[in-house]
N, C-alpha and C positions, 0 to 999 in steps of 0.2 A: 851282874849282867843277867838279863832276862833269858829264860831257857830257850826261847825260839831263836834268838840271835846266836846263843852259844851253840845250838845244835848245828847250824850251818858251818861255823868255824870248826867244830869238832869233827864232823863227817868229812870235811875236806882233809883235815890232818889224818884221819883214820885211813883214807884212801892212800895217802902218802906212806904211812907206816906199813900197810899191807904190801905195797910194792917193795919195800925194803926187806920184808921177811922172806921173799923168794920161795913161797910155798908151792908144793906140787899142785897142779890144777885140780886134781881129784879131791884135794882138801880145801884149796882156796875158794873154788866156785861154790860149794855148799856152805862154807863158812860165811862168805860175803852175802850169800842169799839170806841167811838168818840174821846176820849182823846188821844189814841195811834194810831190814823188813819193817822198820817204822817204830822202833823203840823211842821212849821219851828222852833218853840220855840223862836221866835224873842223877845217877851216881857220879858220872864224870862232871856234871854241872855243879854238884855239891863240892867236889874236890877243887874245881876251878875257882869258885867263889871264895871258899875259905882260903885257898892258896894265895889269891890276889890280895886278900886282906893282910896276909903275912908277907907280902912282897916277894913271893916265889915266882920265878920267871915262867912265862906262859908255856913255853915249849915243854918244860918238865911236867907241868900240870896236865897238859893234854896227853902226854905219854903215860902218866900214871892213870889217868882216866881211861885211856885206851885199854890198858891192861885189865882194869876192873870190868870194863864192858865186854872184853873178850871172855873173861871167866863167867860173867853173867850169861852171855850168849851160849857158851858151852854147856852150862848147867841147864838151860832151857831145852837145848837140843837133846840132851840125855833124859831130861824129865819127860819129854814127849814120846820116848821110845815105847814099843809094845810091851816090854818087860816091866815098865814103870807105870806111866799114865795112859799109854796107848792112845795118844791124841792125834786127831786128823788135821786140826787147824791151830795156828798160832798167829796172832795179830792179823787175822783175816786172810791168811795165806796158808797153803798146805804146809804141814810140819816138814822138817828137814828130811826125815826118813821116807815120807810120802812123796816129796818132790824128787828125791834122788834115790837112795836105797838105804836099807838098815845098816849095812856094813859101813857105808860112807858116813852116815850120821854118827855112828859109834866112834869111828876114827877121827872125824872132824871134831867131835866133842873132846876126845882125848887130846888132840892138838891144842885145844883151848886151855887145857890145864898146864901146858908147857910154855906157850907163847909169852905169857906175862913175865916169866923169869928171864926169857931172852931179851925182852924189852928193858927190864931192869938192869941186866948185866951189860947191855950194849950202850946205854944212854945216861948212866949215872956214875958218880964217883964210887970208889970201893966202899966207903962208909955209907953212902946213901943206898947203894945196892944191897949191902948187908942188912940194913934196917928194913928196907922194903921187902926183901925176900923173907925175912923172919916174920914180920907182921902178916904179910900176905899168905904165907903157908899156914899160919894158924887159922886165918879166915877161911881158906880153902878147905881145910880139914873140918871146920865147923859146918860149912855148907854141905859137904858130902854126908856128914853124920846127921844133919838136919833132914836131908832127903831120905836117909835110911829110916829115921824115926817116922817120917810122914808115911812111907810105904808100910812100915811095921804096924802103925796104928790102923791104916786102911784095911790090912789083911788080918787084923785081930790078934797079932802077935804080942801087943802091949796094950794094957788097959789104959785109956786116956784119963787124965785129970787136968785141972787148970794148970798145975805146975808143969806137968810133962808136955802139955800142948804148947805152953809158953816157951818151954825149952826148945821145942821143935821150931817154933816161929823164930826164936832168937838165932838159932843156928842156920836155918834155911834162908831166912829173909833178912834179919837184922845184921847178920855178920858182915855182909858187904856194905851196909850203911855204917856200921861201926868203923870199918876201914875208911870209908869215904869221909866221914866227919872227923876221924881221929888221926889220919895219916900225916897231915901237915904239922900239927904240934908234936907228933911223935918224931918226925924227921928233925925238928928244931930243938928236941930235948926239953920241951916245955911240959914237964911231967903232970903238973896239976891241970893245965889246960887240956892235955891229952886225955886224962881220965874223965874230965867233964864232957869233952866232945865225944868220947866213945860212948858215954851214957846217953848223950843226946841222940847219937846214931842208933843205939839200941832201942830207945823209946820211939824214935821216928819210924824205925823198921817194924816194930810191933804194931804201931798205929796203922802204918801203910798196909800191912797184911790183913788187919781187920777190915779196913775200908775195901780192900781187894776182895775179901770173902763176901762182903755184903753186895758188892758189884756183881760177883759171879752168881750169887743167889737170885738177884732180882733183874739183872741186866739181860739184854737180848744179844744174839750173836753179832748183829750189826754194830753194837756198841762195844762188846767185849772182844770179839774177834777170835774166840776159841770155843772148843767143845764145852758147853755148859753142863751137860749131863755127866761129864767125867767127875764132877765134884760132889755128886750125890752121896757117895760113901766116904767122902773126906771127913776127917776129924778136925773140926775148927772150933774156935771159941764161940762162934755164933751157933754152932751145933750143941754146945754145952750150956749156953746161956740164952737169954732172950736177945733179940736184935738190939733192943734199946740198951740193955746192960752192956753189951759188947761195944756199941757205938759210944756210950758214955765213957767207957774205959779207954777207947781210942782217943777221945777228946782230951782226957786227962793226960795220957801219955804224950800226945802232941804238944800240949801246953807246957809240960815239963821240958820237953826238948827245946821248944822255942824260948822258954825262960832262960835256958843255959846260953843260947845265942845272944840274948839281950845282956845277960850278965857279963859276957866276954866282949861286949862292945860291937857285935856284928848286927847292928840295927838294920842296915840296908838289906843284908842277906835274910834277916828275920822277916822283913816285909815280903821278900820274894818267896820265902818258904810258905807264907800264908797263902799266896796265890797258888802255889803248888798243891797245897791241901785242897783247895777248891777244885783243882783239876783232877786230883785223885778221886775225890768224892763223886765227881760228875761223870768221869769216863771209866 
């Protein structure tokens, strides 16, 4: 399924799930503000397409995707806070703490680290819930540690190297893509396919972050929708290498990820991923 069509289906389901959660208005309003601020829904879309290939029912795929997008949104809310990136804009709109308040943004982000587990426990079998929470908690911890590395680099607490910066990328960005690519074979106990898909997610995530860094370096606010000057002191692979070398590395990583999809027979999804690559490079 193309991402534009999927986005409409997903956001309708997301509204339904939000209503089921019965959140306090002081949490729900700021969360929905950021959640529906115009994200691509790339991670849920990946889960959906891979899941349909393995004949997983749509309802389960949309709920897993919702959980992932909740965590992603929560991480962005916290990332923008004054204590971390101190950003004013995200996706062309005021950041959560600017639109509401810092205390609401902190607690809203905190809620986003809990909601996925509520979704898993309420909508899946005991075995499925056990697997989902185990895998997801590992990914969540990676994401938090990746954020910590990012801030530590920026503030001179750790000296950067290719290895350490890639580790930061893998934890902060690739972790959720590893989950998105790998969760379906993981649920189905397909160990070899799980390892391959997790690697595809890792490579896709690393490439995604490099493309995003290049976009931040050369893009305009109207294109990127966030504070561009905030990235001046960020430690990135393009800060360590030339733009050309970083882009070539991203191309290599993306090709490896796509080759895995072809190897596993996901040709249609591979074609859609190629379109996504063009979107990421352009926007």
